[in-house]
C-alpha positions as CSV (number, residue, x, y, z in Angstrom):
1,M,0.0,0.0,0.0
2,K,1.1,3.5,-0.7
3,V,0.0,6.1,1.8
4,T,0.1,9.8,0.7
5,F,-0.5,12.8,2.9
6,W,-2.5,15.7,1.3
7,G,-3.3,17.7,4.4
8,V,-1.8,17.4,7.9
9,R,-3.2,20.4,9.9
10,G,-6.1,20.7,12.3
11,S,-9.0,23.1,12.8
12,I,-8.4,25.5,9.9
13,P,-6.1,25.8,6.9
14,S,-2.9,27.6,7.8
15,P,-1.0,28.7,4.6
16,G,2.0,31.0,4.9
17,P,5.8,31.0,4.9
18,E,6.0,29.5,8.4
19,T,4.1,26.3,7.4
20,V,5.4,25.7,3.9
21,R,7.5,22.6,4.7
22,Y,4.7,20.6,6.4
23,G,1.9,22.3,4.5
24,G,-1.2,24.2,5.7
25,N,-4.1,22.1,4.4
26,T,-6.4,20.3,6.7
27,S,-6.8,16.5,7.1
28,C,-6.7,14.2,4.1
29,V,-4.7,11.0,3.4
30,S,-5.0,8.6,0.5
31,I,-4.1,4.9,0.4
32,T,-3.5,3.2,-2.9
33,T,-3.4,-0.6,-2.9
34,L,-1.4,-3.0,-5.0
35,E,-4.6,-3.5,-7.1
36,D,-5.0,0.3,-7.5
37,D,-7.9,0.5,-5.1
38,L,-8.2,4.0,-3.7
39,L,-9.2,4.9,-0.2
40,I,-9.5,8.5,1.0
41,L,-9.2,9.2,4.7
42,D,-11.1,12.4,5.5
43,S,-11.9,15.3,3.2
44,G,-10.3,18.4,4.6
45,T,-8.9,21.0,2.2
46,G,-6.1,18.6,1.3
47,I,-8.5,16.6,-0.8
48,V,-8.6,19.3,-3.4
49,G,-5.1,18.6,-4.5
50,L,-5.8,14.9,-4.5
51,G,-8.8,15.5,-6.7
52,R,-6.8,17.4,-9.3
53,Q,-4.3,14.6,-9.5
54,I,-6.8,11.7,-10.0
55,L,-8.8,13.7,-12.5
56,R,-5.9,13.0,-14.9
57,G,-6.9,9.3,-14.9
58,A,-10.0,7.2,-14.7
59,F,-11.9,9.8,-12.5
60,G,-11.5,12.4,-15.3
61,R,-13.3,9.9,-17.6
62,G,-16.1,9.1,-15.2
63,Q,-14.7,5.6,-14.6
64,G,-13.3,6.1,-11.1
65,K,-14.3,4.6,-7.8
66,A,-13.0,5.0,-4.3
67,A,-13.8,4.6,-0.7
68,M,-14.1,7.7,1.5
69,L,-13.6,7.1,5.2
70,L,-14.8,10.0,7.3
71,S,-13.5,10.1,10.9
72,H,-16.1,12.6,12.0
73,A,-18.0,15.7,10.8
74,H,-15.9,18.6,12.1
75,W,-15.3,21.1,9.4
76,D,-11.5,20.5,9.1
77,H,-12.3,16.9,8.1
78,I,-15.1,17.6,5.6
79,Q,-14.6,21.2,4.4
80,G,-12.9,20.1,1.1
81,F,-15.7,17.9,0.0
82,P,-17.6,20.5,-2.1
83,F,-14.3,21.4,-3.9
84,F,-13.3,17.8,-4.7
85,G,-13.4,17.7,-8.5
86,P,-14.1,14.0,-9.1
87,V,-17.6,14.2,-7.4
88,F,-18.8,16.4,-10.3
89,V,-18.0,13.8,-13.0
90,P,-20.9,11.5,-13.9
91,G,-19.9,7.9,-13.7
92,N,-17.6,8.1,-10.7
93,R,-18.7,6.2,-7.6
94,F,-17.8,6.7,-4.0
95,A,-18.4,4.4,-1.0
96,V,-18.6,6.7,2.0
97,F,-18.0,5.3,5.5
98,G,-18.7,7.2,8.6
99,H,-20.0,7.2,12.2
100,A,-23.8,7.4,12.0
101,R,-26.8,5.6,13.2
102,S,-28.1,5.3,9.7
103,S,-27.3,6.0,6.0
104,N,-29.8,8.9,6.2
105,M,-27.8,10.5,9.0
106,L,-24.6,10.1,7.0
107,E,-26.3,11.6,4.0
108,S,-27.4,14.6,6.1
109,I,-23.8,15.3,7.1
110,L,-22.7,15.5,3.4
111,E,-25.8,17.5,2.4
112,G,-24.8,20.0,5.1
113,Q,-21.6,20.8,3.2
114,V,-23.5,21.8,0.1
115,N,-26.4,23.4,1.9
116,P,-27.5,26.6,0.0
117,H,-26.6,28.7,3.0
118,F,-22.9,27.7,2.5
119,S,-22.5,26.5,-1.1
120,P,-23.9,27.3,-4.5
121,L,-24.1,23.6,-5.1
122,Q,-27.3,23.5,-3.0
123,T,-27.7,19.7,-2.8
124,M,-25.8,16.5,-3.5
125,K,-28.3,15.8,-6.2
126,N,-26.4,18.4,-8.3
127,L,-23.2,16.3,-8.1
128,G,-22.5,14.0,-10.9
129,A,-21.0,11.1,-9.0
130,A,-22.9,8.3,-7.3
131,F,-22.5,7.6,-3.5
132,D,-23.0,4.5,-1.5
133,L,-23.3,5.3,2.2
134,V,-22.0,2.9,4.8
135,P,-22.8,3.9,8.4
136,I,-20.5,2.5,11.0
137,T,-22.6,1.8,14.1
138,S,-20.3,-0.4,16.4
139,D,-16.7,-1.0,17.2
140,G,-14.7,-3.9,15.8
141,Q,-17.1,-4.8,12.9
142,K,-15.2,-5.6,9.7
143,Y,-16.1,-4.2,6.3
144,S,-14.8,-5.2,2.9
145,Y,-14.0,-2.8,0.1
146,E,-12.6,-4.2,-3.1
147,H,-9.4,-5.9,-1.9
148,V,-9.1,-4.5,1.6
149,S,-10.5,-5.1,5.0
150,I,-11.7,-2.1,7.0
151,S,-12.5,-1.9,10.8
152,A,-13.0,1.0,13.1
153,C,-13.4,2.0,16.7
154,R,-14.8,5.1,18.4
155,N,-12.4,7.4,20.2
156,P,-13.4,10.3,22.5
157,H,-13.0,13.8,20.9
158,G,-14.2,16.4,23.5
159,H,-18.0,16.1,23.5
160,A,-18.0,14.3,20.1
161,T,-16.9,10.9,18.8
162,C,-14.2,10.3,16.2
163,L,-13.6,7.1,14.4
164,A,-10.2,5.5,14.1
165,Y,-9.8,3.2,11.1
166,R,-7.7,0.1,10.4
167,I,-7.1,-0.8,6.7
168,E,-5.6,-4.2,6.0
169,Q,-4.3,-5.9,2.9
170,H,-2.0,-8.8,2.3
171,G,-0.9,-8.9,5.9
172,R,-0.1,-5.2,6.1
173,A,-2.1,-2.7,8.2
174,V,-2.4,1.1,8.3
175,V,-4.3,2.7,11.2
176,Y,-5.6,6.3,11.0
177,A,-6.4,7.8,14.4
178,P,-7.0,11.6,14.2
179,D,-8.6,13.9,16.8
180,V,-8.2,11.8,19.9
181,G,-8.8,13.2,23.4
182,Y,-7.8,10.3,25.6
183,P,-8.8,10.4,29.3
184,P,-6.0,10.3,31.9
185,S,-6.0,6.5,31.8
186,G,-4.9,6.7,28.1
187,P,-6.3,4.8,25.0
188,S,-9.1,2.3,25.5
189,D,-8.5,-1.4,25.2
190,A,-10.6,-1.2,21.9
191,A,-8.3,1.5,20.5
192,I,-5.1,-0.5,21.4
193,D,-6.6,-3.6,19.8
194,L,-7.3,-1.6,16.6
195,Y,-3.8,-0.1,16.6
196,R,-2.0,-3.3,17.6
197,G,1.0,-4.3,15.4
198,A,0.2,-1.7,12.7
199,D,2.8,-1.2,10.0
200,L,1.9,2.5,10.1
201,L,-0.1,4.3,12.8
202,I,-1.1,7.8,11.8
203,H,-2.0,9.5,15.1
204,D,-3.2,12.8,16.3
205,A,-0.4,15.0,17.6
206,T,-2.1,18.4,17.7
207,Y,-0.2,19.7,20.8
208,T,2.9,19.5,22.9
209,P,2.1,18.0,26.3
210,E,2.3,21.4,27.8
211,D,-0.3,22.9,25.4
212,R,-2.6,19.9,25.9
213,Q,-2.7,20.6,29.6
214,R,-3.7,24.2,29.0
215,R,-6.4,23.1,26.6
216,I,-8.0,20.2,28.4
217,G,-11.5,19.4,27.0
218,R,-10.8,20.3,23.4
219,G,-10.4,16.6,22.5
220,Y,-7.0,16.5,21.0
221,A,-3.8,14.5,21.7
222,S,-0.2,15.5,22.2
223,F,2.8,13.9,20.6
224,A,3.4,12.2,24.0
225,D,-0.1,10.6,23.7
226,A,0.8,9.3,20.2
227,A,4.0,7.9,21.5
228,T,2.3,6.1,24.4
229,A,-0.3,4.6,22.0
230,A,2.5,3.4,19.6
231,L,4.5,1.8,22.5
232,R,1.5,0.0,24.0
233,A,0.3,-1.2,20.6
234,G,3.7,-2.3,19.3
235,V,3.5,-0.5,16.0
236,R,6.3,-0.5,13.4
237,R,6.0,3.2,12.3
238,L,4.3,6.2,13.9
239,A,3.3,9.3,11.9
240,L,2.6,12.4,13.9
241,F,-0.4,14.2,12.3
242,H,-3.1,16.9,12.6
243,F,-0.7,19.7,13.9
244,D,-2.1,22.7,15.6
245,Q,-2.8,25.5,13.0
246,D,-0.7,27.9,14.9
247,Y,2.4,25.7,15.1
248,T,5.2,26.7,12.7
249,D,7.3,24.2,10.8
250,D,10.1,24.8,13.4
251,Q,7.7,23.9,16.2
252,V,6.7,20.7,14.4
253,D,10.4,19.8,14.1
254,D,10.7,20.2,17.8
255,C,7.7,18.0,18.5
256,W,9.3,15.3,16.3
257,R,12.6,15.6,18.2
258,R,10.9,15.4,21.6
259,C,8.8,12.5,20.6
260,R,11.8,10.6,19.2
261,A,13.6,11.1,22.6
262,M,10.5,9.9,24.4
263,L,10.3,6.7,22.3
264,D,14.0,6.0,22.7
265,A,13.8,6.4,26.5
266,E,10.8,4.1,26.9
267,G,11.9,1.1,24.8
268,G,10.7,2.3,21.4
269,R,14.0,2.7,19.5
270,G,12.7,0.3,16.9
271,I,9.7,2.4,16.0
272,E,10.3,4.6,13.0
273,L,9.0,8.1,13.6
274,I,7.6,10.4,10.9
275,A,6.3,13.9,11.0
276,A,3.6,13.9,8.3
277,R,3.9,16.5,5.6
278,E,2.0,17.3,2.5
279,G,3.2,15.3,-0.5
280,L,4.9,12.6,1.6
281,T,4.3,9.1,0.4
282,V,5.0,6.1,2.6
283,D,5.2,2.5,1.3
284,V,3.6,0.0,3.6
């Protein structure tokens, strides 16, 4: 599997000279399998660049299909959806997974992004592509999409719930765990089970531990929380992700250094550590 980062920031886009190395777009990650199946993790503003790229191929001809895995409905994870070029091309098809009690609830989340109060699109019926909605209602249930297996668990995110996803193919596993506000006891057993042994864990690292203490209740993790989860779950690689919109590239560099030192000090020297950045592709 090839994992590509298209947006790695949280809350709002943060363009500018101090964020140019890691990028200023909000959350979006793509996974391309050996069989060329495409999975899209969240649809923050990073999805716009992904859309431009894939329109050069089958999606530009109305022959594309992909799975879109939504972690939750906060704006920084769905605000790019109305600007994602492939959804305007008739013939394209998307399976949309998300936390909802029903497909109607999931549809209402997407409709909200093209509501006439916010968008000239007015309704999803004006989009050319077809959508198959897959509500995720319980932890641990396995879903199949093309040649991959998908499972999920619910993580706390302030007063909301955020899904973490595990994508498996040919004995390899990628886990995507954004926007996590663990309690003082740390990740739940269900979360650790989902993360366990992952070849790549993409984990929320919005804050430093000090900033997280000052912002308790916002529902985000620090790089130290990410390191703790990686150590407990025995993952091979950890990618820090969803950086605070106010952090400069130099501050993200410092988070990586401090996280690396923490892993080394606590028995995690064998864990490869990555600070996610726009345009980075990781082979899994």
